[in-house]
N, C-alpha and C positions, 0 to 999 in steps of 0.2 A: 651546311650540313654537319650535323653532329655524327661523329664515327665512334663506335664503341667497339673495342676488342676485349672479349673476356675468355679466360680459360675455364674449361668445364670438364667434369669427368667424361671419358669417351662415351660411356653408357647413356650420358645425357644428350648426345648429339641427336638430331631428328632422324638421321639415318647413319648407315656406316660411312662414315667419312671422318677425316681428321681436323677438316675445316669447312665451315658452313657459313653462308651470308644471306642476309635478306635486308631488303630497303623497305621502310614503312614510315608511317607519320605518327609523330607524337600527338598528346591531347591538344596541342595548339595548332595542329595541321602542319608543323614544320617536319621536314624529311630527315630521318636518320638511317645510318648504316650499322647494322648489327652483325658483328663477326664473332663466331664462337669457334674456339680452337680446342682441341683435345690435349689434356693434361699429359706431357712427355716428362715431367720431372726436370725440366731444364728450360728456364725462360728464354734462352737464346733459340732453341728449336721452336718453341711456341711463337716466338716473334716471327720467325721465318715463315711459318704457316699463317700468322696474322698479316704479314705484309703481302704474302702471295694472294690471300682472299681479298685484301683491300685493293690492291691492283687489279686484280680479276673483276671485282665488283665495279670499279670506276670504268674500265674499258666495256663492261657489259652495259652499264647505264648509257654510257656515251654511244656505243654501237646499237642500241635499242634491243639488245638481248635480255628477257626478263628472268627473274629468279624462278618463276614457275617452271619455265621449259628447262632451264639448268638443271633444278632439283628433279624434275620428272625424269629428265635422261639419266642422271646419277642414280636415281633409285632402281630405274629398269635395268640399268648397266650391272648394279650391285646384284640384282636377282638373277640376272644371266650368269653372272660369275659364281654365284651359289649354285646354281642349276648345273653348270659345267664342272664345278668342283666336286659334285655328288658321286661323280663317276658315271654320268649319263652318257649313253652311246652318242657319237656325234650325229646331228642331224641338219636339216635346213637352217635351224635356228642357231646352231653352233657357229661361234666367232672365234677364229684362232688368235685373233688380236686382244682377246680378254683373257688374261692370265692372272695368277695370284697376285702379282706385283705390278701389274698395269694400272694406268689412272684413267678414269672416264673422261677426263678433259683432254687426254691425248688421243682420243679414238677420232678417226676422221668424221663420224657422224655427229660428234658432239656440236651442240648449237653455239658453243663458246670455245672451240678448239683454239681459235687465234688468240682469244683473251686469255686463255689458261696458258698457252705457250709463252706469251710475253710476261705473264706474271711469274711463271716458273723461271724464266730468264733473269729477272730482278732477284728472285729468291735464291738462285744460284750465285749471282754476284755478292749478295749479302752474306752468304754462309761463311767464306773464308775470312771476311771481315770480322766476324764475330768469333773466330776460332772454332768454326763447326766443320767437322769432316763430313762431307757429302754422304759417303757411304754409310757411316754410322747413323746420320740423320735419316737416311731411306730406311735402314734397319729399324730404328725406333718407330717411325710412321708405319712400316710394314708390320711390326710387332703388335700394334694395337689390336685388341679382341673386343668386338662389339657384342653386347649382351642386350641391346635395347629391343623395343617391341617389334621391330621389323626384321631382326636376325633369326634366320630359319633354324639353324642346328649347332648346338654347342657340344656335340658328344665326341668329338674328335679332332677338328681343326678351327683355326682361326685364319681366314684368307689363305688356306692352304697349307699352313704350317702347323706342326703338332702343337697342341695347347701347352705342352711342358715348356715350349721355347717362346711363347707369346708374353709380351709384356704389356702391361696395363689392365690385366683381368684380375678383378678382385678375388677371384677363386684361386689365382695363381699366386705364388711366393713373390717376393720382391726380385724377380728375374729381370735383368737389364740393369738393376741398380746394384753393383757388385758389393758396395758397402753396406747396403740394407738400410741405409738411412734416407734414401730419396736423392742422395746426390749423384748427379749425372757424372759418367765417366768416359773419356775419350779413349779410342784405341787408333792405333795406327793401321790404316789400310787405304 
């Protein structure tokens, strides 16, 4: 199987996610895995997303969890997150496990929860080997602001954070890249 991992602008993701995968067949009928990771301005962080997606994809393929059910769950999860972040009153649809910084794959109803958890374990093992501090990495991912077709509202927040602090938005200045030239900077925490 051919495996392709590419870095793309966050806005180019199919939905609000930092990593996406699909398995398809090429013109010869040979299967391939296409992984798209959001540009974080640091190849190490993009690699971590890529390795997570590759492990998750392989485990889902092995376990019979199809991409359609994973994507459908993720899209519904993000829609519910947007609904809850708009200040809507809690109702029967309200899920307290969905927060501004929760991940769809960690939710107990996710059809790929086990596969996502194992992929996260590999990702976490690799981070220090690449000199990436986990807290900074999470901040980079959470700071992404999606302006794609499926994103509902850009008037004030991106994932529950004020736009002024969001990284990766074209409408924002080079926040999160302290030197302004796109070089990633580590912080101690």
